[in-house]
N, C-alpha and C positions, 0 to 999 in steps of 0.2 A: 505494499500499499504505500502511497505517496502521500505524504503530509505536511501541510505547512502551518507554523504556527505564528501568529500575529498577535505580538506584545510590546509595546513602546520600552519595557524595562525586561523583556526576556532576560532568563527563564521565568523569574516571577512564579505565578501560580502554577506554572507547567514544570516547575524544577525536577520534578519525580517522574512525571507523565512522559515528557519528551524523550528523556534517555532511556525509559523502559521501552518505549516503542522503537527506537534505534536499535536495541540489542537485538531485536528480529533481522537477520539479514536481509529478509524479502522486503524490508521496508526501506523507504527512502525519506528520512525526517529532516525537513529544512525549517529554518526560522527567518523572518522578515522584521527586521528591528532596525532603530536608530541607535540601539544600545551597543555600548562596548564592553559589556560586562562578559566574564569567561563563559564560555557556552558549554553545555553538558556534553559529556562523552557520546560521540557518535551522530550527533546534530551538526548540520551544516548550516553555518550561520551567513547571511545576505543581509547587508546593512544599506540603507537610504539615508539620504540627508535631506533635510528640508531649506529650500531654497529661497524662502522669502519670510517676511513676518507680518503681522496683521496690519489692517488699515487705521489710521489714526481718526479718520472722520465717520468710521462705520457706526451704524445704530447701536447704542449700548447694549440693547437687548440680544444684539446678533454677534457680540462679541466672541462668546464661547464657539456657537455653530461655525464662525468664521474660522477659528483657530482648528478646530477639528477638520473643517475642508481642508484646509493648508496641509494638514498631516494627512489627511485621506490622499490628495494628490500626489503628494510625494511618496505614499506607499504604492500607489496607483503605477507609477511610472518605476517603481522599483520592480513589482511585479510583474511589468511588461518586460524588463529585461530578462527577469527569470523564465518568462514564457520564450524569450527571443532564444535563450539558452537551452530550450526544450524541455524544462520542468512543467510538468502537467499536475498538480495535484488530484487526488481523487478526493481528499477532504482537506478543508481551510478549518483550523480551531483558531479563534481571536478573542481577545477580550476588546470589545467594542467602546469602551469607556473614553479614548481618546481620538474616534473617529477613522483610525488607519485603515479598516477592513470594509470601509463603505462602498468603495467601488472594485471589489475584488471578484465579485460575480461577473462583473462587467468584461474583466479579464478571462475567466474561466466559468463559463455560465453552467459547465457540466459539473463543477466541483461541488461538492456538498458544504453547506457553510454552518459550522456549530460555533455557537457564543457561550462565553464565560458570563454569566449573567449576576454580576456582583450587585447591584443595587440598581433601583430605578426610583428617580425622585418622586417624593410624595407632599402634595401641599397640606395634607390633612391626616395625622395620626403616625407620621413618621418624626425625622429629626427636626424637620421646619417647626418652629414655634411650640416645641416640646418644652422648654425650658423658658418660663415666662421672664426671666432675668435678660435673655437673649432673645426674646420674641421679635422678631422684624416688624418696624413699623411702616416698611415699603409696602406702599399699596398694590404695586406692580410686580411683587413676587410671586405670585402664581403665572404671572404671565413668562417671567424669566425662567421659571422651572420647566413650563410646558415648552419653552423653545430649547433647553439643557437637554430635555427628554426627546426632543425631536430626532437628535443621533440614533437615540435607542430605538425609535419608532421605525426610522428607516433601515436599521440594522434587520430588526423584526420582521418586517415584511419580506426580506430576503432568505431569512435565516431557516433551515431544516430541522435544527435541534440546539438544545441549550443544556449547560451545566450550571448548578449553583451550589455553593457550599452548605446553605442550610435552607431550611423551609421557610423561614422568617424572610430571608433574602429572596427565594422563590416567588413567596407572595406579593412581594411588593410589585412585580411586573404585571402587565395588563391580561387580563383573564384569558384572553383568546390566545396567548402565549403560554401560558403556564401549562398547559397539557404536554408540551414539548419539551418542557424543563426538567430535566433528572437531578433530584438531589443527592451529590456525592460531593464529601468533603475533600479537600486537598491532601489531607491526612496527616498525623501526627505520628514523628519518629518514637515510638513509646521505648524502643530499645535504648534509645540514646537519653530520652527525657524519663527519667524513673527516679525513684527515691532512693536516698543515699544517706543512709543514717552515720556515714564516717567522712562526709564532705565538709571540707574546710577551705577558707579562702582568705585572701588579703584584699581589703577594699578600703579605699580612703584612709589608709594608714591604719586599718583596724585589722585584727585577726579574728576572724568569725568562725564559730563552730556550732552545731545543733544545740549546744548548752545555752547558747545565747537567745534572747526574745526579740525577734526581729519580725516587723511588719515590712511587707512590701507593696509598692504600688507601681503599675508599669504603664506608661503610654510611649507609644512611638514619640510624640512630641505632647508637651503638657499643656493641655487646651480643655475648655469647657465641654465640648463633644464627647469625651471621655471622662468626665466628672472630676477633673481635676481641681476645680474650684470648690466643689462639694466636700471632696475629700481634706483638703486644707483648712476648711472651717470645722471638720470633724476634728482633727489634729490635737488642739488644746485638751480637749476631753480626753481623748485615746492616750496622750502622754501622761496626763494628770491620773488616770485610772489604772494605767501599767508604767507604775516609775521606773521599771528596770528596762523597758522596751527601747529599742533602737527603730526607727521608722527609714528605709531606703527606699529612695524615689529615683525611680528609672525614666528617663524620656529627654527629648531634645528641647530647643527654645523656639522651633519654627512652629508653623500651622500645617499639619495634614489635612484637617477637615474644617469645616466650618468659617465663620469668618476671622478676619485678623483683630488683633488687638488694637488699642488706641495706639496712635504714633507716638513712637519714642519710647515704649515700654514692651514687655513680653507677658503673655497670660502668666508663666511660671512667677516672674516678678511680682505682677500686678497682685495675685492672689497671695503670696508669700508676705508682701507688704502689710496685705490686710489681718493677717494673723500673727506676724512673727513677734509683736509685743508679747503675746501670750505663750511663745514657745521656749522650750529649752534647745535651743539650737545645736547643743553639743549633741543632742540624740537624734536628730533630722540630718540624713545626708542625701545630698542630690548628685547622683554619681553619672548623670547624662546618658549618652547611648551607649549601652555596654557591649564590648565582643561577644559574639553568641556564646561561645563555651563558658564565659563569667557569667552569662545571663542564666544559664541552664544551673550553675552552681547557686546561684543567688536563691532562684525557685526552690531547689534541695535545701537550701538553709532555712527558707521561710517558716514562721511560727505560724502566721496568719498574712493572706495576701487577701488584697482589697481589689475589686474590679468592678469600676462604673461604667456605664454608657448610655447614651440615648439611645431610642431605636435607630438602629443602623448596622452597619456591616459588623459582626461579631469576631472580635480580635482574636488572633491566633494565641496570642498570650494567655488567654484565659483558658484555653484548651491544653495549652503547654505547662500552665500551673495545675491543672486537674491531673494531667500524666505524671508531674513531679510527686503528687501525691500531697499538695497543699490543702490545706484548711481555708475555706474560701468564703468570705463575706461579700456579695455582688448585688448589683441592682436588681430589682425586681421589675425588668422591662423585657418587651418581647422577644428579642435577640438571646437575652442570657436565658431565660426560662426553658428555652430548648434543650439546654445542657444542665443547669443548676436547677435541681429539684429541691425545695425547702425541706431543710432537714434532712435530706436523703444525701445529696451529693455537695451540698454547701448550704449557706444560709443567705435568703435572699431580705433585702430592706428596700424601702422605699428611697427611690434615687435621691429625694431631696431631703431626707431626715437624717441630719448630721449626727442628732442624739442616737437614733437607732443604730446607724452605722457604729459608732464610739461603743454602745453597748453590746452590739454582737460579738464587736472584735474583744472587748472584756470576757465575755461569756466563755469565749475560746480559750482566752489566755488562760483562765482558770480551771479549765476542764480538758488535760491532755487526753484523757479517753475519748472524749468527744472529737476533739481535733485528729485522733488518730481515726475512728469511725467514718468521719466524714471525708479524710482524705483519703483513706482505702477505697471508701465507695466511689469517689471522683475518679480515681485511677481505673478502677475496675469498669465504670462506665466509658471512658476513653478506649480502654483496649477493646472493649466489646462493639463500639460504634464507630471508632474515628482513628483506629489504628493503621497506619501508612501501608505497610507491606502486607497484612493479612485481611484487611477489610476494604481501604478506600483506594488503593492502587489497583488491585483485583476488578473493583467495580467500575472505575475509570476504563481500564482496558477493554472491559465488556461491553461498555457505552460507545468507544470507540467503532467497536466492530459491530455493532447493531445497527 
């Protein structure tokens, strides 16, 4: 089978699937991307370059669509070059989020197009206006989101199938296409991410072991979409209730999702400033973005892990924390409820209730038996439902050939 992967940050979500397909000598697996990241073994990388930037005078509602069209045009010419060289894919697997795959059926009309369906924007019931503190006052937001979704709509009209990592994410897509979307997660490497009672690590000048009381909080970037502001407001009570605990916060200063902070600051600093006078900062450690092996060790060390999110894409970090056997306090929001069942695989709290978050952390700190029970159940759930080698990757490969 000839398969072409499309993703601006390839390999991204296809980091396991692409090389698994390439391991079969009967397959010719290619990737078309502007990314210069290392390519998985056996996958042939083809890059394209973007020749122009956006227009300064374009209607502001169309900026996002123009950006995607520019990228789609560049990918189109890259695909035309591949076709000229004789490559004819049977299947194109694309993340449509950046528009790259918009015109590829015009290059190869007989190829099947399968989409990675990560998230379709909602004006009601999703992340937009979920948090009253950041509810938009822009009356045209629905119009902007409709045009933002136009890229997805154009893709869905062409696509033969889709794959989504969670049922919640699938549910955000238009109902007419949901029947074409298979729910299969990218997979968690449970052999690598597992409990380790003997783990030790040096971090921020500290020697940490399982005997330390450690609260972990992880974002790609520290921002409201992932509940950073709520966690910071819970910290004074958390530290007061657990006087020996250290809090380790992982995440960068940029913005991954949602709006930017006020000019001249970061979300990290803004909400730290709000509570810093109430905190013993000798026990609060911001460690930035960790190398992946260090991140795994930190999860293995964690006494209690806190995860908060708007109704949005479910973070890999939550599933990785579950795989590591963490005792978890998490927000009672739709994507989280898919994997955290209250008092079974973790504890759920109202996203906005800072006192409830602190109380649940305290309850777990004082009860090691309960921490162990929840952590073991969390890992068992990941083993059964999200294990990379035994569950997710085999299902993805069946999906490819179906």
